C-alpha positions in Angstrom: 0.4 0.1 -0.5 2.8 2.2 0.7 4.0 2.1 -2.9 0.7 2.3 -4.3 0.3 6.0 -2.2 3.3 7.0 -3.4 2.0 6.3 -6.7 -0.6 7.9 -6.4 0.5 10.8 -5.0 2.7 11.2 -8.3 -0.2 10.7 -10.4 -1.8 13.6 -9.0 1.3 15.7 -8.9 1.9 14.7 -12.5 -1.6 15.4 -13.1 -1.7 18.9 -11.6 1.2 19.4 -14.2 -0.8 18.9 -17.4 -3.8 20.2 -16.7 -2.4 24.1 -16.4 -5.5 26.1 -16.7 -8.0 23.7 -16.2 -7.1 24.1 -12.1 -9.5 27.1 -10.7 -10.1 27.6 -7.1 -8.1 24.3 -6.1 -10.8 22.1 -8.2 -9.6 20.6 -10.9 -11.9 21.1 -14.2 -12.0 17.8 -16.5 -14.1 17.8 -19.9 -17.1 15.3 -20.5 -15.9 11.4 -20.2 -15.0 10.4 -24.2 -16.1 6.8 -24.6 -15.4 4.6 -27.1 -18.7 3.1 -27.9 -20.9 5.9 -26.1 -24.4 5.3 -24.2 -27.3 6.6 -25.5 -27.4 9.8 -23.6 -24.0 10.8 -24.8 -24.2 9.9 -27.8 -24.6 13.3 -29.5 -21.8 15.2 -27.5 -19.4 12.6 -27.3 -15.9 12.5 -29.1 -13.8 9.7 -29.5 -10.6 9.2 -27.4 -7.3 9.6 -29.2 -4.7 7.5 -28.7 -1.4 8.8 -27.9 2.3 7.4 -28.4 5.5 9.1 -26.3 9.1 8.0 -26.7 11.4 8.5 -24.1 15.6 8.4 -24.2 17.2 6.7 -21.9 19.2 7.9 -18.7 22.3 7.0 -18.1 21.4 3.2 -20.0 18.2 2.9 -17.8 15.1 3.3 -18.3 13.5 6.7 -17.0 11.2 8.1 -14.9 7.6 7.5 -16.9 4.9 10.1 -16.2 2.3 9.0 -19.3 -0.9 10.9 -19.6 -3.5 10.7 -22.6 -4.2 14.0 -24.2 -7.7 14.7 -22.5 -7.8 18.5 -21.1 -8.1 18.8 -17.0 -7.4 15.0 -15.9 -6.6 12.5 -18.5 -8.6 9.4 -19.1 -5.2 7.5 -18.7 -2.1 7.6 -16.8 1.0 5.4 -16.7 3.8 5.9 -13.9 7.1 4.4 -13.0 9.8 5.0 -11.0 13.6 5.8 -12.8 15.3 2.0 -13.3 12.0 -0.1 -13.2 12.6 -1.4 -16.7 15.3 -4.0 -18.1 16.7 -2.3 -20.8 17.6 -5.1 -23.7 21.1 -4.7 -24.9 21.5 -1.8 -28.3 18.3 0.1 -27.1 18.4 3.7 -27.1 14.6 4.9 -26.0 11.9 3.5 -24.6 8.3 3.6 -26.4 5.1 4.4 -24.4 1.5 3.6 -26.2 -2.4 3.6 -25.0 -5.4 3.6 -26.8 -8.8 2.5 -25.8 -10.1 -1.0 -27.3 -13.4 -3.2 -27.4 -13.5 -5.5 -24.6 -12.5 -8.5 -24.9 -14.4 -11.4 -24.9 -14.3 -12.6 -21.3 -15.8 -9.9 -19.5 -15.4 -9.2 -15.8 -16.5 -11.8 -13.6 -16.6 -9.7 -10.4 -18.7 -6.4 -11.8 -19.5 -4.2 -14.3 -17.0 -2.2 -17.0 -16.9 1.7 -16.2 -16.2 3.4 -19.1 -13.2 2.6 -21.3 -11.0 -0.4 -21.9 -7.7 0.4 -22.4 -4.6 -1.2 -23.8 -1.2 0.2 -22.2 2.2 -0.9 -24.4 5.5 -0.2 -23.3 8.4 -1.3 -25.2 11.9 -1.3 -26.6 12.0 -1.1 -30.1 9.5 -4.2 -31.0 10.4 -6.5 -27.6 8.1 -5.3 -24.8 9.4 -4.4 -21.8 10.1 -6.4 -19.0 9.2 -4.9 -15.5 12.4 -4.6 -12.9 11.1 -7.5 -9.7 9.5 -5.3 -6.8 9.4 -1.9 -8.6 6.1 -0.6 -8.7 3.6 0.3 -11.6 1.1 2.9 -11.0 -2.2 2.8 -13.8 -4.9 5.5 -13.3 -7.8 5.6 -14.9 -10.4 8.4 -15.2 -14.4 7.3 -15.3 -17.1 8.6 -15.9 -18.8 11.1 -13.5 -20.7 9.3 -10.5 -20.2 5.6 -11.2 -19.2 5.0 -7.8 -16.4 3.3 -6.4 -14.6 0.9 -9.1 -11.7 -1.0 -8.9 -9.0 -0.9 -11.5 -8.3 -4.3 -13.7 -5.8 -5.5 -15.4 -7.2 -8.6 -18.5 -3.8 -10.9 -18.6 -3.7 -14.8 -19.6 -7.5 -14.9 -20.4 -8.8 -13.5 -17.4 -9.7 -10.3 -15.3 -8.0 -9.1 -12.0 -8.6 -6.7 -9.3 -5.8 -4.5 -8.3 -5.2 -2.8 -5.6 -7.1 0.8 -5.9 -7.4 4.3 -4.0 -9.2 7.5 -5.2 -6.1 9.9 -6.5 -8.3 13.5 -5.7 -9.4 13.9 -9.3 -13.1 13.7 -10.5 -13.6 10.1 -11.0 -10.1 9.1 -11.3 -8.6 6.1 -9.6 -4.8 4.0 -9.8 -4.1 0.8 -9.6 -0.9 -1.1 -8.6 -0.1 -3.5 -11.4 2.3 -6.1 -11.9 3.0 -5.3 -16.1 1.0 -3.8 -18.7 -1.6 -5.0 -21.0 -5.2 -4.3 -20.6 -7.0 -2.5 -18.0 -10.1 -0.8 -17.3 -12.5 0.3 -14.3 -15.0 -1.9 -13.2 -17.8 -1.3 -10.4 -18.2 -4.4 -8.2 -21.4 -6.2 -8.4 -22.8 -4.2 -11.3 -24.0 -5.8 -14.2 -21.7 -7.4 -16.9 -22.0 -6.4 -20.1 -20.3 -5.4 -23.7 -20.7 -1.0 -23.9 -19.8 -2.0 -27.7 -22.2 -4.5 -28.0 -25.2 -3.4 -26.7 -25.0 -0.2 -28.2 -24.7 -1.3 -31.5 -27.5 -3.2 -30.9 -29.7 -0.7 -28.8 -28.5 2.4 -31.2 -31.4 1.5 -33.8 -34.1 0.8 -31.3 -36.8 3.5 -31.4 -38.5 5.6 -28.6 -42.4 5.4 -28.3 -44.3 8.5 -30.7 -40.8 9.0 -31.8 -40.7 7.7 -35.2 -37.5 5.2 -36.3 -37.2 2.3 -38.1 -40.0 0.2 -36.3 -42.5 3.2 -37.0 -41.4 4.1 -40.8 -41.9 0.5 -41.2 -45.3 0.1 -40.1 -46.4 2.9 -42.2 -44.7 1.6 -45.4 -46.9 -1.6 -44.7 -50.3 0.1 -44.0 -49.6 2.1 -47.1 -48.7 -1.0 -48.9 -52.0 -3.0 -48.0 -54.3 0.1 -48.4 -52.9 0.4 -52.1 -53.3 -3.4 -52.5 -56.5 -3.1 -50.9 -57.6 -0.1 -53.5 -56.4 -1.9 -56.4 -58.3 -5.3 -55.7 -61.7 -3.2 -55.4 -61.2 -1.2 -58.5 -61.2 -5.2 -60.4 -64.4 -5.8 -58.3 -66.2 -3.0 -59.5 -65.2 -3.3 -63.3 -66.6 -6.8 -63.2 -69.3 -5.8 -61.7 -70.2 -2.9 -64.1 -70.1 -5.6 -66.7 -72.0 -8.0 -65.8 
């Protein structure tokens, strides 16, 4: 817990530095959450989260301190924090690359709760080689979720399953830090909440029309009615002509 608390303090310090003008009267102002697959109520104003890649030079042959943040205004939605010397440097390496992007959830969803916001893939590499953490060095992942979701845990997906990380709130709105043994796929998970894939749910519900609101269902019904009226009119006209001939 001590290492996590230290990482959380570093996370908050880094966030204050990148926030700049987004801090007013001691209150950190965050832009609206950016969903990869937005719920219906947020789809009209939603902006897509953008992937980010950052390359850092080695320092005296060792991995540098890393305070990686995504580019949302005020409070980043994803951060990665490591102390200098936290990675095993392969022979010939001169720089380390950190990248993060929002991705669709894996087919295996958390069994202990529901996803809170985006799933993020975080990678750290030396050229084309995945970085290997030094044993005992803290790695802190910080995620911001949608407003007012409760008290989620930071969880990591690895080897086909989700694992909850030791998690604390870090002071900024809806933002939580977790200590992780490695890199990979991360998300906030609300314990006990219903579990579902927001990308699948949004895709299946986006075409559902509300009562009285038109939509595809109402349009199809109206088309069917008009076709039936036309058929009845044609058949009625044929019947009248036959009666007149008789």
